[in-house]
Backbone of each chain as ProteinMPNN parsed JSONL, in Angstrom:
{"seq_chain_A": "MDMTKSELIARLAERYPQLVAKDAELAVKTILDAMAGSLAKGQRIEIRGFGSFDLNYRPPRVGRNPKSGSSVVVPEKYVPHFKAGKELRERVDLAPGASE", "coords_chain_A": {"N_chain_A": [[-23.089, 14.965, 1.83], [-21.591, 17.691, -0.296], [-18.335, 17.612, -1.925], [-15.989, 19.897, -1.712], [-13.359, 22.325, -3.157], [-11.398, 22.733, -1.111], [-11.607, 20.328, 0.269], [-10.864, 18.309, -1.597], [-8.157, 19.103, -1.999], [-7.299, 18.448, 0.54], [-7.613, 15.63, 0.499], [-5.861, 14.991, -1.264], [-3.499, 15.88, -0.482], [-3.265, 13.956, 1.362], [-2.953, 11.722, 0.272], [-0.532, 11.915, -1.004], [1.784, 11.86, 1.333], [4.544, 12.58, 1.319], [4.929, 14.763, 0.043], [4.685, 18.42, 0.654], [1.975, 19.957, 2.397], [1.215, 22.529, 1.157], [1.976, 22.055, -1.538], [-0.097, 20.314, -2.785], [-2.226, 22.24, -2.72], [-1.426, 23.982, -4.39], [-0.963, 22.457, -6.638], [-3.675, 21.734, -7.197], [-4.777, 24.245, -7.686], [-3.117, 25.144, -9.859], [-3.807, 23.346, -11.889], [-6.787, 23.788, -12.041], [-6.68, 26.462, -12.89], [-5.403, 26.415, -15.294], [-6.969, 24.572, -16.837], [-9.258, 26.28, -16.794], [-8.249, 28.784, -18.183], [-7.477, 27.496, -20.599], [-9.947, 27.137, -21.727], [-11.004, 29.922, -21.722], [-9.431, 30.725, -23.699], [-10.476, 29.513, -25.964], [-9.779, 26.755, -26.293], [-10.21, 23.497, -26.392], [-10.732, 20.643, -23.918], [-9.256, 17.666, -22.993], [-9.648, 14.975, -21.176], [-8.653, 11.904, -20.664], [-10.81, 9.155, -19.655], [-12.044, 10.875, -17.956], [-13.312, 12.911, -19.159], [-14.745, 15.565, -21.353], [-14.238, 18.906, -22.03], [-15.823, 21.654, -23.921], [-16.538, 24.369, -25.96], [-19.899, 25.505, -26.355], [-21.486, 27.055, -28.977], [-23.593, 30.082, -28.613], [-26.288, 31.524, -30.748], [-26.879, 34.962, -31.525], [-29.637, 36.435, -29.947], [-33.099, 37.756, -29.824], [-33.96, 39.32, -26.941], [-36.038, 39.732, -23.838], [-35.954, 42.333, -21.472], [-37.011, 41.594, -18.403], [-37.98, 43.387, -16.594], [-38.61, 45.918, -17.71], [-39.876, 45.165, -20.09], [-39.06, 45.405, -22.59], [-37.384, 45.099, -25.655], [-34.402, 43.444, -26.28], [-31.126, 42.959, -27.784], [-29.456, 39.965, -27.41], [-26.087, 39.501, -27.317], [-24.132, 36.941, -29.554], [-22.523, 34.278, -28.033], [-20.365, 32.15, -26.386], [-20.354, 29.212, -24.514], [-19.225, 27.142, -21.889], [-18.978, 23.558, -21.872], [-19.416, 20.242, -20.542], [-18.734, 16.866, -21.327], [-19.128, 13.661, -20.181], [-16.722, 11.118, -19.92], [-16.006, 7.784, -20.834], [-15.291, 5.968, -18.88], [-15.954, 7.478, -16.637], [-18.741, 7.96, -16.937], [-19.714, 5.26, -16.935], [-18.857, 4.367, -14.216], [-20.42, 6.128, -12.622], [-22.725, 5.315, -13.222], [-23.062, 2.739, -12.44], [-22.804, 2.763, -9.893], [-23.472, 1.748, -6.655], [-26.715, 2.344, -5.307], [-27.327, 3.898, -7.39], [-29.672, 4.643, -10.124], [-31.738, 2.071, -10.623]], "CA_chain_A": [[-22.411, 16.359, 1.628], [-20.645, 17.89, -1.413], [-17.044, 17.682, -1.988], [-15.308, 21.201, -2.036], [-12.208, 22.29, -3.4], [-10.486, 22.508, 0.01], [-11.564, 18.969, 0.78], [-10.048, 17.946, -2.886], [-6.548, 19.509, -1.72], [-6.998, 17.655, 1.667], [-7.429, 14.298, 0.004], [-4.608, 14.96, -2.251], [-2.368, 15.727, 0.436], [-3.065, 12.718, 2.245], [-2.364, 10.761, -0.764], [1.096, 12.084, -1.025], [2.677, 12.292, 2.494], [5.974, 12.916, 1.165], [4.739, 16.499, -0.341], [4.014, 19.285, 1.677], [0.391, 20.18, 2.104], [1.124, 23.548, 0.182], [2.316, 21.523, -2.799], [-1.395, 19.925, -3.045], [-2.944, 23.225, -2.832], [-0.841, 24.833, -5.344], [-1.448, 21.722, -7.626], [-4.923, 22.043, -7.541], [-5.002, 25.793, -8.284], [-2.401, 25.153, -11.072], [-4.74, 22.55, -12.794], [-8.063, 24.545, -12.342], [-6.189, 27.615, -13.514], [-4.965, 25.724, -16.638], [-8.33, 24.395, -17.333], [-10.124, 27.592, -17.182], [-7.372, 29.352, -18.997], [-7.738, 26.797, -21.783], [-11.449, 27.252, -22.364], [-11.073, 30.953, -21.96], [-8.637, 30.809, -25.056], [-11.074, 28.728, -27.075], [-9.075, 25.487, -26.489], [-10.809, 22.329, -25.483], [-9.941, 20.082, -22.739], [-9.803, 16.231, -22.968], [-8.973, 14.23, -20.134], [-9.004, 10.298, -21.043], [-11.064, 8.452, -18.513], [-12.928, 11.602, -17.269], [-14.272, 13.721, -19.923], [-14.133, 16.512, -22.2], [-14.668, 20.097, -22.073], [-15.817, 22.342, -25.078], [-17.59, 25.503, -25.832], [-21.014, 25.714, -27.178], [-21.897, 28.223, -29.556], [-25.018, 30.281, -28.699], [-26.439, 32.486, -31.548], [-27.679, 36.038, -30.991], [-31.219, 36.222, -30.096], [-33.742, 38.943, -29.243], [-34.602, 38.722, -25.478], [-36.69, 40.725, -23.278], [-35.78, 42.89, -20.222], [-38.008, 41.297, -17.545], [-38.563, 44.373, -15.754], [-39.48, 47.107, -18.624], [-40.908, 44.67, -21.088], [-38.494, 45.981, -23.961], [-36.59, 43.904, -26.433], [-32.86, 43.683, -26.178], [-30.408, 42.095, -28.473], [-28.459, 39.333, -26.572], [-25.116, 38.995, -28.323], [-23.923, 35.622, -29.546], [-21.728, 33.999, -26.879], [-19.838, 30.882, -26.154], [-20.555, 28.614, -23.033], [-18.557, 25.881, -21.556], [-19.871, 22.343, -21.874], [-18.634, 19.174, -20.286], [-19.182, 15.549, -21.897], [-18.359, 12.744, -19.373], [-15.994, 10.199, -20.648], [-16.699, 6.395, -20.685], [-15.198, 5.459, -17.376], [-16.713, 8.237, -15.482], [-19.925, 7.448, -17.242], [-20.031, 3.965, -16.447], [-18.811, 4.11, -12.692], [-21.356, 6.621, -12.054], [-24.192, 4.896, -13.185], [-23.065, 1.287, -12.003], [-22.475, 2.766, -8.426], [-24.566, 1.354, -5.607], [-27.823, 3.389, -4.92], [-27.782, 4.456, -8.481], [-30.883, 3.93, -10.699], [-31.972, 0.604, -11.168]], "C_chain_A": [[-21.423, 16.594, 0.67], [-19.13, 17.868, -0.929], [-16.548, 19.115, -2.625], [-14.015, 20.949, -2.574], [-11.215, 22.093, -2.203], [-10.237, 20.956, 0.365], [-10.736, 18.257, -0.56], [-8.461, 18.005, -2.23], [-6.518, 18.554, -0.491], [-6.641, 16.131, 1.358], [-6.194, 13.935, -0.593], [-3.437, 14.806, -1.322], [-2.191, 14.691, 1.243], [-2.558, 11.606, 1.386], [-1.003, 10.778, -1.174], [1.632, 12.816, 0.298], [4.037, 12.821, 2.512], [6.041, 14.535, 0.569], [4.381, 17.235, 0.969], [2.708, 19.774, 1.34], [0.061, 21.377, 0.97], [1.386, 23.32, -1.36], [0.709, 21.029, -3.42], [-2.259, 20.925, -3.565], [-2.522, 23.812, -4.151], [-1.243, 23.802, -6.932], [-2.608, 21.955, -8.159], [-5.248, 23.116, -8.254], [-4.295, 25.661, -9.748], [-3.623, 24.512, -12.269], [-6.216, 23.192, -13.254], [-7.682, 25.886, -13.316], [-6.134, 27.303, -15.085], [-6.145, 25.452, -17.297], [-9.275, 25.465, -17.791], [-9.485, 28.549, -18.008], [-7.503, 28.902, -20.573], [-9.093, 27.285, -22.508], [-11.773, 28.573, -22.614], [-10.535, 31.454, -23.16], [-9.573, 30.013, -26.347], [-10.694, 27.371, -27.248], [-9.942, 24.439, -25.815], [-10.0, 21.52, -24.691], [-10.126, 18.578, -22.944], [-8.88, 15.342, -22.1], [-9.542, 12.528, -20.236], [-9.489, 9.843, -19.634], [-12.153, 9.491, -17.784], [-13.991, 12.509, -18.172], [-13.54, 14.783, -20.792], [-14.794, 17.789, -22.048], [-14.739, 20.934, -23.359], [-16.56, 23.514, -25.012], [-18.605, 25.021, -26.921], [-21.249, 26.902, -27.587], [-23.257, 28.841, -29.082], [-25.169, 31.691, -29.701], [-27.034, 33.71, -30.859], [-29.027, 35.962, -31.034], [-31.544, 37.713, -29.499], [-34.442, 38.507, -27.992], [-35.44, 39.935, -24.943], [-36.096, 41.306, -21.82], [-36.835, 42.657, -19.476], [-38.922, 42.429, -16.924], [-39.278, 45.337, -16.686], [-40.192, 46.278, -19.526], [-40.076, 44.706, -22.447], [-37.574, 45.085, -24.309], [-35.256, 44.438, -26.444], [-32.248, 42.768, -26.992], [-29.46, 41.395, -27.687], [-27.445, 39.142, -27.613], [-24.725, 37.542, -28.365], [-22.964, 35.434, -28.497], [-21.431, 32.419, -27.277], [-19.913, 30.403, -24.802], [-19.931, 27.255, -22.725], [-19.39, 24.729, -21.351], [-18.724, 21.239, -21.559], [-19.456, 17.797, -20.872], [-18.36, 14.55, -20.909], [-17.7, 11.768, -20.257], [-16.44, 8.748, -20.413], [-16.44, 5.945, -19.275], [-15.994, 6.136, -16.416], [-18.251, 8.028, -15.51], [-20.66, 6.127, -16.518], [-19.755, 3.603, -14.758], [-19.784, 4.9, -12.001], [-22.756, 5.935, -12.013], [-24.322, 3.425, -12.712], [-23.189, 1.559, -10.213], [-23.595, 2.206, -7.678], [-25.493, 2.499, -5.338], [-28.115, 4.213, -6.361], [-28.813, 3.942, -9.224], [-30.725, 2.669, -10.899], [-32.262, 0.582, -12.381]], "O_chain_A": [[-20.425, 15.873, 0.655], [-18.783, 18.069, 0.235], [-16.689, 19.405, -3.813], [-13.486, 19.838, -2.586], [-10.268, 21.318, -2.339], [-9.162, 20.425, 0.647], [-9.804, 17.543, -0.188], [-7.762, 17.01, -2.041], [-5.572, 17.768, -0.529], [-5.669, 15.526, 1.811], [-5.599, 12.863, -0.484], [-2.61, 13.895, -1.334], [-1.121, 14.467, 1.808], [-1.83, 10.703, 1.799], [-0.404, 9.802, -1.625], [1.868, 14.021, 0.377], [4.582, 13.378, 3.466], [7.005, 15.295, 0.656], [3.928, 16.774, 2.017], [2.349, 19.988, 0.183], [-0.871, 21.369, 0.166], [1.11, 24.132, -2.243], [0.404, 21.431, -4.543], [-2.948, 20.751, -4.57], [-3.397, 24.104, -4.966], [-1.666, 24.263, -7.992], [-2.759, 22.313, -9.327], [-5.898, 23.061, -9.298], [-4.908, 26.064, -10.737], [-4.129, 25.112, -13.217], [-6.701, 23.16, -14.385], [-8.334, 26.215, -14.308], [-6.779, 27.923, -15.931], [-6.391, 26.067, -18.334], [-9.897, 25.527, -18.852], [-10.272, 29.25, -18.644], [-7.603, 29.668, -21.531], [-9.184, 27.721, -23.656], [-12.617, 28.801, -23.481], [-11.005, 32.459, -23.693], [-9.228, 30.034, -27.529], [-11.147, 26.742, -28.204], [-10.335, 24.629, -24.664], [-8.771, 21.598, -24.697], [-11.301, 18.235, -23.078], [-7.693, 15.076, -22.288], [-10.658, 12.122, -19.912], [-8.827, 10.044, -18.617], [-13.051, 9.008, -17.094], [-15.174, 12.727, -17.914], [-12.332, 14.938, -20.969], [-16.018, 17.742, -21.928], [-13.676, 20.968, -23.979], [-17.245, 23.708, -24.008], [-18.375, 24.406, -27.962], [-21.262, 27.846, -26.797], [-24.185, 28.035, -29.157], [-24.459, 32.688, -29.572], [-27.615, 33.597, -29.78], [-29.619, 35.491, -32.005], [-30.796, 38.532, -28.965], [-35.277, 37.606, -27.918], [-35.5, 40.995, -25.565], [-35.779, 40.413, -21.034], [-37.787, 43.407, -19.693], [-40.144, 42.434, -16.783], [-40.469, 45.574, -16.487], [-41.305, 46.724, -19.803], [-40.478, 44.005, -23.376], [-36.991, 44.356, -23.506], [-34.98, 45.629, -26.584], [-32.773, 41.655, -27.003], [-28.564, 42.085, -27.202], [-27.775, 38.683, -28.706], [-24.921, 36.864, -27.356], [-22.523, 36.469, -27.996], [-21.988, 31.705, -28.11], [-19.544, 31.162, -23.905], [-20.237, 26.294, -23.432], [-20.44, 24.834, -20.717], [-17.583, 21.205, -22.018], [-20.686, 17.738, -20.842], [-17.133, 14.602, -20.833], [-18.177, 11.618, -21.382], [-17.406, 8.641, -19.657], [-17.374, 5.571, -18.567], [-16.621, 5.569, -15.521], [-18.95, 7.935, -14.501], [-21.689, 6.011, -15.851], [-20.362, 2.71, -14.166], [-20.098, 4.549, -10.864], [-23.619, 5.961, -11.135], [-25.425, 2.894, -12.583], [-23.587, 0.702, -9.424], [-24.706, 2.247, -8.206], [-24.999, 3.611, -5.148], [-29.012, 5.054, -6.435], [-29.0, 2.734, -9.08], [-29.681, 2.167, -11.314], [-32.472, -0.491, -12.946]]}, "seq_chain_B": "MTLTKAELADLLFDKVGLNKREAKDMVESFFEEIRSTLETGTSVKLSGFGNFQLRDKPQRPGRNPKTGEEIPITARRVVTFHASQKLKGMVEQHHANTQG", "coords_chain_B": {"N_chain_B": [[-5.48, 22.781, -30.956], [-5.455, 20.79, -27.823], [-5.886, 20.713, -24.444], [-4.439, 18.277, -22.538], [-3.812, 15.514, -20.254], [-1.397, 15.308, -20.277], [-0.166, 18.065, -20.704], [-0.907, 19.124, -18.451], [0.399, 17.78, -16.479], [2.909, 18.863, -17.267], [2.784, 21.478, -16.312], [2.586, 20.972, -13.709], [5.108, 19.967, -13.104], [6.576, 22.284, -13.899], [5.64, 24.421, -12.646], [4.867, 24.007, -9.952], [7.098, 22.091, -9.02], [7.093, 19.65, -8.907], [8.338, 16.303, -9.37], [8.828, 14.413, -12.436], [7.213, 12.298, -12.355], [5.803, 12.364, -9.997], [4.217, 14.423, -10.826], [2.693, 13.566, -13.001], [1.407, 11.59, -11.545], [0.007, 13.031, -9.963], [-2.007, 14.48, -11.356], [-3.438, 12.416, -12.304], [-4.502, 11.536, -9.963], [-5.908, 13.658, -8.807], [-8.105, 13.837, -10.824], [-9.141, 11.213, -10.417], [-9.965, 11.395, -7.703], [-12.212, 13.231, -7.899], [-13.627, 11.531, -9.629], [-14.219, 9.349, -7.965], [-15.54, 10.3, -5.776], [-17.723, 11.273, -7.227], [-19.045, 8.761, -8.032], [-19.791, 8.055, -5.43], [-22.175, 9.317, -5.534], [-21.913, 11.719, -4.564], [-21.798, 15.504, -5.01], [-19.422, 17.519, -6.755], [-17.943, 20.736, -5.918], [-16.182, 23.086, -7.048], [-14.978, 25.708, -6.548], [-15.002, 28.784, -8.417], [-14.463, 27.378, -10.702], [-16.341, 25.341, -11.363], [-19.294, 23.228, -10.913], [-19.793, 19.803, -10.311], [-22.367, 17.611, -10.705], [-24.899, 15.165, -10.044], [-27.506, 13.423, -11.959], [-30.386, 11.861, -11.655], [-31.936, 10.006, -14.121], [-34.953, 8.959, -15.319], [-36.345, 5.967, -16.562], [-37.226, 6.07, -20.298], [-38.952, 6.277, -23.298], [-37.471, 4.962, -26.267], [-35.759, 4.731, -29.533], [-34.678, 2.432, -32.035], [-32.636, 4.126, -34.17], [-32.182, 3.168, -36.748], [-33.621, 0.91, -37.3], [-36.197, 1.603, -36.41], [-37.388, 0.347, -34.471], [-38.773, 0.087, -31.361], [-37.269, 0.681, -28.364], [-36.887, 0.653, -24.9], [-35.07, 3.378, -23.015], [-32.975, 2.777, -20.66], [-33.371, 3.664, -17.144], [-30.979, 5.812, -15.78], [-28.147, 7.139, -13.933], [-26.579, 10.11, -14.371], [-23.581, 12.38, -14.815], [-23.509, 15.911, -14.697], [-22.313, 19.19, -15.631], [-21.829, 22.32, -14.544], [-20.905, 25.278, -15.201], [-18.793, 27.84, -13.41], [-19.806, 31.253, -12.66], [-17.747, 32.762, -12.843], [-15.891, 31.162, -14.456], [-17.697, 31.076, -16.893], [-17.598, 33.895, -17.473], [-15.06, 34.177, -18.146], [-14.849, 32.994, -20.476], [-16.847, 34.126, -22.327], [-15.672, 36.861, -22.101], [-13.185, 36.59, -23.563], [-14.102, 35.723, -25.735], [-15.487, 38.181, -26.712], [-13.342, 40.004, -26.872], [-11.804, 39.071, -28.986], [-13.295, 39.578, -31.17], [-13.964, 41.171, -33.833]], "CA_chain_B": [[-4.665, 22.201, -29.718], [-6.325, 20.439, -26.953], [-5.349, 20.638, -23.11], [-4.586, 16.88, -21.8], [-3.462, 15.15, -19.012], [0.416, 15.576, -20.028], [0.287, 19.262, -20.665], [-1.152, 19.572, -17.047], [1.43, 17.032, -15.501], [4.047, 19.316, -17.445], [2.62, 22.366, -15.646], [3.013, 20.732, -12.198], [6.434, 20.09, -12.865], [7.183, 23.688, -13.914], [5.175, 25.546, -11.535], [4.673, 23.263, -8.545], [8.155, 21.714, -8.961], [6.79, 18.279, -8.372], [9.217, 15.445, -10.306], [7.901, 14.241, -13.316], [6.642, 11.051, -11.668], [4.993, 12.734, -8.927], [3.415, 15.46, -11.44], [1.92, 12.578, -13.654], [0.541, 10.681, -10.443], [-1.104, 13.833, -9.085], [-2.86, 14.839, -12.413], [-4.331, 11.187, -12.377], [-5.251, 11.406, -8.779], [-6.699, 14.8, -9.021], [-9.286, 13.294, -11.463], [-9.582, 10.069, -9.522], [-10.568, 11.657, -6.486], [-13.337, 13.768, -8.377], [-14.534, 10.587, -10.078], [-14.692, 8.465, -6.868], [-16.533, 11.242, -5.056], [-19.008, 11.349, -7.906], [-19.403, 7.492, -7.917], [-20.725, 7.787, -4.211], [-23.536, 9.925, -5.396], [-21.538, 13.047, -4.033], [-21.373, 16.429, -6.083], [-17.973, 18.428, -6.404], [-17.896, 22.11, -6.237], [-14.648, 23.727, -7.302], [-15.128, 27.396, -6.695], [-14.094, 29.696, -9.254], [-14.337, 26.789, -11.95], [-17.8, 24.848, -11.508], [-19.759, 21.951, -10.088], [-20.152, 18.48, -11.053], [-23.499, 17.122, -9.954], [-25.652, 13.793, -10.525], [-29.069, 13.609, -12.155], [-30.991, 10.389, -11.925], [-32.816, 10.047, -15.217], [-35.945, 8.011, -15.454], [-36.537, 5.376, -18.123], [-38.103, 6.827, -21.13], [-39.066, 5.583, -24.644], [-36.684, 5.372, -27.273], [-36.03, 4.035, -30.815], [-33.328, 2.346, -32.784], [-32.814, 4.897, -35.383], [-31.773, 2.361, -38.022], [-34.694, 0.041, -37.651], [-37.38, 2.053, -36.017], [-37.899, -0.625, -33.324], [-38.874, 0.606, -30.077], [-36.674, 0.203, -27.151], [-36.879, 1.802, -23.712], [-33.814, 3.742, -22.703], [-33.237, 2.555, -19.171], [-33.068, 4.615, -16.163], [-29.513, 6.078, -15.455], [-27.496, 8.24, -13.325], [-25.556, 10.932, -15.272], [-22.992, 13.536, -14.367], [-23.819, 17.217, -15.295], [-21.29, 20.099, -15.158], [-22.397, 23.776, -14.354], [-19.748, 26.247, -15.086], [-19.307, 29.197, -12.395], [-19.872, 32.607, -13.083], [-16.35, 33.193, -13.293], [-15.572, 30.612, -15.766], [-18.37, 31.671, -18.022], [-17.179, 35.263, -17.829], [-13.79, 34.359, -18.733], [-15.128, 32.545, -21.873], [-17.353, 35.364, -22.839], [-14.774, 37.931, -22.198], [-12.572, 36.482, -24.064], [-14.787, 36.017, -27.178], [-15.651, 39.692, -26.879], [-12.199, 40.738, -26.979], [-11.286, 38.496, -30.157], [-14.16, 39.996, -32.056], [-13.735, 42.483, -34.775]], "C_chain_B": [[-5.753, 22.087, -28.717], [-5.318, 20.419, -25.557], [-5.534, 19.191, -22.774], [-3.866, 16.998, -20.523], [-1.929, 15.498, -18.931], [0.683, 16.836, -20.161], [0.114, 19.822, -19.16], [-0.241, 18.936, -16.185], [2.928, 18.218, -15.99], [3.996, 20.737, -16.691], [3.0, 22.272, -14.078], [4.48, 20.602, -12.041], [7.411, 21.474, -12.908], [6.913, 24.49, -12.864], [4.964, 25.199, -9.76], [6.253, 22.772, -8.129], [8.166, 20.233, -8.298], [7.91, 17.523, -9.479], [8.431, 15.032, -11.429], [6.951, 13.036, -13.004], [5.496, 11.555, -10.981], [3.836, 13.823, -9.741], [2.235, 14.448, -12.129], [1.015, 11.91, -12.549], [-0.545, 12.008, -9.962], [-2.185, 14.315, -10.128], [-3.895, 13.714, -12.271], [-5.203, 11.254, -11.022], [-6.308, 12.67, -8.427], [-8.117, 14.432, -9.706], [-9.921, 12.052, -10.904], [-10.564, 10.535, -8.438], [-12.07, 12.503, -6.906], [-14.35, 12.647, -8.758], [-15.084, 9.619, -8.925], [-15.645, 9.003, -6.158], [-18.021, 11.096, -5.923], [-19.657, 9.882, -7.894], [-20.201, 7.048, -6.609], [-22.044, 8.575, -4.072], [-23.205, 11.412, -4.862], [-21.312, 14.234, -4.887], [-20.04, 16.945, -5.563], [-18.224, 19.719, -6.761], [-16.65, 22.679, -6.266], [-15.054, 25.138, -7.484], [-14.369, 28.139, -7.611], [-13.988, 28.96, -10.792], [-15.923, 26.203, -12.415], [-18.091, 23.61, -10.763], [-20.104, 20.807, -10.953], [-21.131, 17.872, -10.329], [-24.046, 15.937, -10.743], [-26.878, 14.08, -10.768], [-29.268, 11.981, -12.434], [-31.982, 10.734, -12.996], [-33.867, 8.809, -15.179], [-36.055, 7.311, -16.712], [-37.503, 6.144, -18.911], [-37.977, 6.213, -22.506], [-37.987, 5.847, -25.664], [-36.612, 4.45, -28.498], [-34.842, 3.817, -31.408], [-33.532, 3.162, -33.993], [-32.671, 4.122, -36.52], [-33.104, 1.634, -38.35], [-36.061, 0.499, -37.396], [-37.891, 1.179, -34.888], [-37.714, 0.092, -31.994], [-38.207, 0.03, -28.736], [-36.651, 1.134, -26.147], [-35.529, 2.018, -23.437], [-33.804, 3.659, -21.107], [-32.862, 3.563, -18.166], [-31.559, 4.638, -15.91], [-29.253, 7.014, -14.475], [-26.516, 9.054, -14.153], [-24.852, 12.223, -14.584], [-23.227, 14.65, -15.35], [-22.81, 18.163, -14.764], [-21.927, 21.518, -15.425], [-21.131, 24.628, -14.309], [-20.055, 27.389, -14.201], [-19.226, 30.249, -13.39], [-18.689, 33.022, -13.711], [-15.866, 32.561, -14.579], [-16.357, 31.334, -17.014], [-17.904, 33.246, -18.519], [-16.143, 35.412, -18.517], [-13.969, 33.869, -20.227], [-15.617, 33.653, -22.67], [-16.524, 36.564, -23.128], [-13.767, 37.999, -23.176], [-12.982, 36.303, -25.648], [-15.015, 37.364, -27.54], [-14.491, 40.388, -27.324], [-11.585, 40.201, -28.227], [-12.3, 38.987, -31.302], [-13.757, 41.165, -32.791], [-12.145, 42.806, -34.76]], "O_chain_B": [[-6.703, 22.862, -28.61], [-4.124, 20.135, -25.647], [-6.693, 18.781, -22.7], [-3.457, 17.981, -19.905], [-1.322, 15.856, -17.922], [1.824, 17.108, -19.787], [0.793, 20.741, -18.703], [-0.029, 19.485, -15.103], [3.852, 18.384, -15.193], [5.09, 21.23, -16.416], [3.526, 23.144, -13.387], [5.068, 21.028, -11.047], [8.461, 21.726, -12.316], [7.742, 25.156, -12.244], [4.933, 25.918, -8.761], [6.645, 23.038, -6.993], [8.948, 19.776, -7.464], [8.304, 18.216, -10.417], [7.238, 15.334, -11.37], [5.86, 13.006, -13.573], [4.348, 11.247, -11.3], [2.712, 13.983, -9.265], [1.048, 14.548, -11.821], [-0.173, 11.743, -12.823], [-1.728, 11.838, -9.668], [-3.303, 14.543, -9.665], [-5.087, 13.989, -12.135], [-6.418, 11.053, -11.016], [-7.374, 12.514, -7.831], [-9.166, 14.732, -9.135], [-11.141, 11.897, -10.937], [-11.722, 10.136, -8.318], [-13.022, 12.338, -6.143], [-15.534, 12.648, -8.42], [-16.231, 9.173, -8.956], [-16.62, 8.318, -5.85], [-19.125, 10.873, -5.426], [-20.877, 9.856, -7.733], [-20.984, 6.101, -6.541], [-22.795, 8.622, -3.097], [-24.117, 12.229, -4.736], [-20.434, 13.977, -5.71], [-19.608, 16.883, -4.412], [-18.712, 19.934, -7.87], [-16.059, 22.675, -5.186], [-15.428, 25.595, -8.564], [-13.139, 28.12, -7.577], [-13.608, 29.543, -11.808], [-16.531, 26.492, -13.446], [-17.247, 23.03, -10.08], [-20.599, 20.868, -12.078], [-20.797, 17.535, -9.193], [-23.722, 15.726, -11.912], [-27.489, 14.863, -10.041], [-28.621, 11.181, -13.11], [-32.79, 11.647, -12.826], [-33.415, 7.681, -14.987], [-35.903, 7.875, -17.796], [-38.435, 6.771, -18.406], [-36.923, 5.663, -22.824], [-37.651, 7.015, -25.859], [-37.337, 3.456, -28.526], [-33.968, 4.684, -31.432], [-34.467, 2.948, -34.764], [-33.232, 4.648, -37.481], [-33.631, 1.712, -39.46], [-37.02, -0.013, -37.973], [-38.993, 1.487, -34.434], [-36.652, 0.595, -31.626], [-38.63, -0.976, -28.167], [-36.43, 2.322, -26.385], [-34.74, 1.08, -23.547], [-34.519, 4.37, -20.402], [-31.947, 4.33, -18.465], [-30.931, 3.582, -15.834], [-30.182, 7.75, -14.141], [-25.563, 8.422, -14.61], [-25.507, 12.997, -13.885], [-23.179, 14.483, -16.569], [-22.423, 18.049, -13.601], [-22.489, 21.761, -16.493], [-20.398, 24.589, -13.321], [-21.172, 27.901, -14.117], [-18.771, 30.225, -14.534], [-18.585, 33.52, -14.832], [-15.51, 33.197, -15.57], [-15.81, 31.992, -17.899], [-17.881, 33.649, -19.682], [-15.968, 36.322, -19.327], [-13.255, 34.343, -21.111], [-14.945, 34.118, -23.591], [-16.614, 37.2, -24.179], [-13.396, 39.066, -23.665], [-12.286, 36.684, -26.59], [-14.738, 37.715, -28.687], [-14.605, 41.324, -28.115], [-10.697, 40.942, -28.648], [-11.962, 38.691, -32.448], [-13.201, 42.101, -32.217], [-11.703, 43.76, -35.4]]}, "name": "protein", "num_of_chains": 2, "seq": "MDMTKSELIARLAERYPQLVAKDAELAVKTILDAMAGSLAKGQRIEIRGFGSFDLNYRPPRVGRNPKSGSSVVVPEKYVPHFKAGKELRERVDLAPGASEMTLTKAELADLLFDKVGLNKREAKDMVESFFEEIRSTLETGTSVKLSGFGNFQLRDKPQRPGRNPKTGEEIPITARRVVTFHASQKLKGMVEQHHANTQG"}
């Protein structure tokens, strides 16, 4: 089963019994909001041991409306991109059950 | 400018009211929970932000770009990130607003 945001909050609350559960929730929300806000401003994120988030440029292109078949210009845009850091990359690849 | 763990810890100090030590530990734990979950082969889905998933890549032929020697790229498990529609929208919106 996948881990969701609420499970992440629950695990952090368990790790920090001295904090009230609400603090773990607010902490997760604050971290994710800051990360999203940073990318929205065009500012990259670099988390040592985890990875980095950047924006990749997508140039304008001529696409097609799949319904009508008419050409439409899709404007240039930026899309978020994640690159796993060394520790995350190695731990995921070496984990039992990972590819031999 | 880049967003790092230090800035995230400062935000937890300011906005959540954790002390400096707790704020630093919480940021570290946040990423460690995600890492250890991915390590077990489980995806992490953070609504409003994005999903971290795992992909098993089979072995494929590779080449040493310097010597031209053929060396197989071994099978591996890698982490991929898919930004949520909300995050993609925030990034595009900001870019559109700063145009012209």
